[in-house]
N, C-alpha and C positions, 0 to 999 in steps of 0.2 A: 504493500500500500504506500510506503514511503516513496517509491519510484513514481507512482501515479501522481502523488502530490507534487513532486519535483517537476514533473512533466507539464504542470500548469503554469510554470514560470515563463518569463519573457522569452522571445524567440532567439535563435542562434544556437550553434553547436556547443559553445561555452569554453572550449580550449583549442588552441592552435595545434596541439598534438593530434587531437581528433580530426581537425580539418585536414591535416596532412595525410591522415589515413584514408579519408573518404574521397579526396579529389583523385580523378583518374590518372593513371601512370602512363597510359598510351594515347594521350589526347593529341589530336591534330585538328585545328579549326577548319571548318569547311569553306570559309570565305576569308579573303584578305581583310585587313583592318578597315580599309576604305570601303570595300564592298559590304562589309558588315554594317557600316554606317548607312550606306545606301539602302540596304535591306531593312534596317531599323525604320527608316522614314517611309519606306514602302508599306511596311506593316502598320505603322502609325496612321498613315492616311487612310488605309483600307478600313481599319477598325473604327476610326472616328466617323467615316462616312456610313459604313454599314451598320454600326451599332445605333446610330441615330435613326436610320431607316427601320431597323428591326423593332425598336422600342418607341418610335415616334418622339424622339428627343431633338432638342436644339443645342448646339454648342454655345456656351456662355462663359464669360469671364468668372474667375474664382479668386478669392483672397489668398494671399500668402501670409498675411498677418491679421489678427482679430483682437478686439478689446477683451482683456482678461475678464472684466466684469460682466460680459455678455453671457458667459457660460457656453459659448458656441464651440470652443475648441474640443477636440476629440481626446479622451483620456485612454483610448485604446483597450483598456481592460478594466476590471471591476475594482481593483485595489488602488488604482492611481499611482502605481509605482513608476510608470514611465511618464515623466513630466516634460512639459514643453519648454522650449527656449523662451525666455522673457526679457523684455527691455523697455525702458521708458522712452516715449517719443513725443514730439510736439514742442519744439524749442519756443520759449516765450510764454507758454501757458502757465498760469498760476499753479495748476496741478497737472503735471504731464500725464498723458495717456499710458496706462500700463498695458503694453501690447504683448502678444504672444505669437510666435511663429506656429502656424497650424501643423498638427500631426496628421490630420486628415480633414476633409471638408464635409464629413458625414452630417453634422447638425446644420451647418450653414446651408447645405443643399435643400434641406426640407423647408427651411424658412424662405429660401430663394424661390421655391415653387409658388408661394403666395406673391412674392415680389414681382415675378414674371407673369403672374396671372394665368398659370397653367390650369387647364381644365382636366377632369378625369381622363386618363389615357394619354395625356401629354406630359412631357418632362424635359429635363435638361441634362447635358453632359458637359464635363469640364476636363481640361488638361491640367490636372492638379499637381502642384509641387509642394513638398513638405519636408520637415526635418524631424527625425526621431533620434534624439541623441543617446537614448538608453538602450540601444541595440548592441548585441555582440556582433562584431563585423566579421562575417565569414563569406562564403561563396555566393550566398543568396540573401544576405541581409546587409543593408547599407543604411547609413544615417541620412542619406539623401533619398527621398522617396518620390516617385512619379506614378500617378494613377489616372486612369479614366474614372473619375468619380461621377456617378450618374444618379439621378433620382426621377421617379415617375409618380404622378398623382394617381391615386386609386380610389375606389369606393369601398364602403364597408363590406359589400358582397365579395369583393376581390380578395379579402383577407382569408386565404385558404392555401392549403398545401399544394393543390393542383395549380393555382395561379402562380405560385412560387416556382413550381417545376416548369411550367410553360415558359416563364421568363428566363429561367436558367437555360432551357433548350435553345432559345433564340440567341442567347449570348454565346453559347458554345458553338453554334453554327457560324457565327461571325468570327470567333477566334480560329476555328478550323479553316474557314474560308481564307482568312488572312495568311495562314501558313501555306495553303495550297497555292495561293496567288504568288507568294514569295518564291515558292519552289519553281513555278513557271517562269519567273523572271530571272532567277538565279539557279540554274540547273544543278550546280554543285550541291545544293541542299537536298537533292534527290539522291539518296545513297542507301545501299543495302546494309550499311553499318548500323542504321537505326530503323526501327519500325515506323510504319505510317502513323500519322496523327489519327487517333480513334474517331470514328464517325459519330458514335453516340456516347453519352455519359451514362454511368450507372448511378442510380439514386439509392441511398441507404440512410436510414435514420441513425443518429448517434446511439440510441438505445439498442438498436439491432446490431450495430457494429460492436458494442460492448458485449452483447450476448454471444456473438460469434467468437470474440477473443477476450473472455472475462478476466484473464490474469495479466493482460498486457497493458502498459501505459498507453496513453493516447497516440503518441507519434508512432509507436510500434504497431498499434492497431491500424493506423492509416497506411503504414508501409505494407502490411500484410494484405489489406484489401486491394491496394494498388498493384500488387504482384498478380492478382487475379483479374482485376479490372483496371486498366491503365488510365482511365479518366472517370472520376467519381464526384458526386455532389453529396456531401454529408449534411443532413438536415437536423436541426435542433441543437444548436451549440450555445451553451450557457446554463441550461437547466441542469440541476443536480440529478445524475443518473442513478441507477439502482445500486451501484457500488459506493455511493456517497460522494462522488466527485462529478463536476460538470465535465463534458468532453474537453472543453477549454474555457478559460475565463473570458467573458465577453462583457463589455461595458453595459451598464444598466439603462442607459437613456437614449439608445437609438434602435437597435434590432429588438424585435419581440421574441424573447426566448421562453416566456412564461405561459403563453396561451396553451390550453389543453387542446391537443389536436387528435385525441383518441377516436372521436367519431369519424374523422376524415381518414385515419390510417387503419382503423379497425383493431388497434391494440394500444396499450398505454404509451402515449408519446406527448411531448410538449415542444413548442417552438416553431416559429415561422421564418427561420433564417438558416443559413448554412454557408459552406465553403466549397469552391471548385478546387479539387486537387488532381494532379496528374503524376504519372510515373515519368521521371526525367531519365531517358535512356543514356544520357551522357554521364551524369553523376551517379546514376543508378540509385536514386533516392526519391522520396516524396517531394512534391514541389507544389506549393500553393499559388494559385493564380488569382483567385478572387474571393472576397468575403462580401456577403450581401444578405438582405432580408427585408421582410415586411416590417415596417417600423411600429414602434409602440403607440398605443392609444393613450388617452389620459388615464384610463383605468389601469392598464398594464404598466405604464410608467411608474405609477405610485407603488404597485406591488413589487416591481423589480428594484426600485430604489430602497424600499423597505428591506427586502431580502439582502441587499448589498450594504446596508447600513449607511446609505447616502441620502437620506430623506432631506438633509439640509439643502441639497441641490434644487429642491422644489421652488425655492424663492428666486432662483436665477431667471433672467428674462427669457431664455430659450425654453425652459421648463414651464414657465408661466404661460408662454404662448401655446404650448400643447394643452395645458390644463384649461385654458380659456378659449379653445377652438379657433385660435388665430392663424394656425398653419394647418395645411390639409393632411389627410391620411396619405401615406405613400409607401412605395417600395424603392429600395436603392442599394447601391453597393459600390465597391471600388475594385477595378481590375488593375493589377500591378503592371505597369508598362514594361519596366525593365525585366520583370519576371517572365512576362509573355514573350518579349524578344528573345530572352535566354532560351526559353523552351522551343519556340518555333525555329530559331536560327541555329539550334543545337550547339550552344556555347556552354562552357563549364563554369563560367563565373559571370556575375553581374557586371563586373568591371570591364568586360569585353564589349558590352553594349551601352554602358552609361559611364559617366565620369563622376567620381566621388573621392573621398579621402579614405585611404586604406592603411593600416599599420604596416610598417616595413617588414615585420615578421611574416605577415600574410603574403605580401608581394614576393618575398624570397621563396616561400613555399610554392607559390604559383609559378615563378620563373623556372624552378627546377622541374616542373611538370609541363613545360611548354605552354603555360597559360599566361598571356601578357595583358595585364589590366591597364586601362587608360587612367592617366592622372594629369 
């Protein structure tokens, strides 16, 4: 059980000795560095265009910084252990604005649906940039984060597992289409070294995944299911499962992980959210591409904050807006851009498709394995 508890902690492998073990020893990039960048922007354009078409979204501007007092910033998990970068701004003001660099645009997007006057079935997509300073920096975790953060207005009737699944299928079709398009334009990406991108996702509830692997911690459960099904969507992340632990810690004020969905699934389940994970054939590891979900109502917000011991959040402007019906019901998520490029372009490290800061120790490990990160 102690391993299960430890597995709920922040992301990253946690030691560079372990990173050195898991990175491939026989790695050879499929594309040159400049062709990799060309392919990155090919994938980026494809996903932005086709995601907007698939979900009826419009591309909009997104903040890099927000006012701390608004409560809009994303705390990423339930315990608030990963804190945002903060700084005062506004020279000449009697009281300077306490600003925060966003960790994700999750809450802002939902408020933006009202600002852009989106109707049910309409939504927004953003080219979001963020800083997450409390990550362990390894091959697929960076302090610099880029995501397609999207949000779509829904009705109360849309708050169902089937609506969630339909949305996920549309997103996966876009991601796979981007990969196939890139392979057509960059033939070196078509290789017998790696399997084809799966046509379909496999859906599994976190409770069912636990039942299949009751003695394994979360990441090992994900690894085992991905060996059988190389692209999965795990439903219901945040609710405490039958072993006494949630599948993973999830913030209490955006995704709905408390709603009882037993009538929809025909067995005991909770939660209207989930993650898209794939098997990365280059690193031979689990690889998360997207976290998403149907968002909290004013009723489920109060329950989740109570369960998380964060009821003091209810006084913040964002939470007050939910409680007073000033922002609409919605579904939304974030698709990791660099993670997606890494998967579709068959690279071994995020640093091959994006520029960030990396410790010298990690760069040295990578160089020995023919992995050349950008800096």
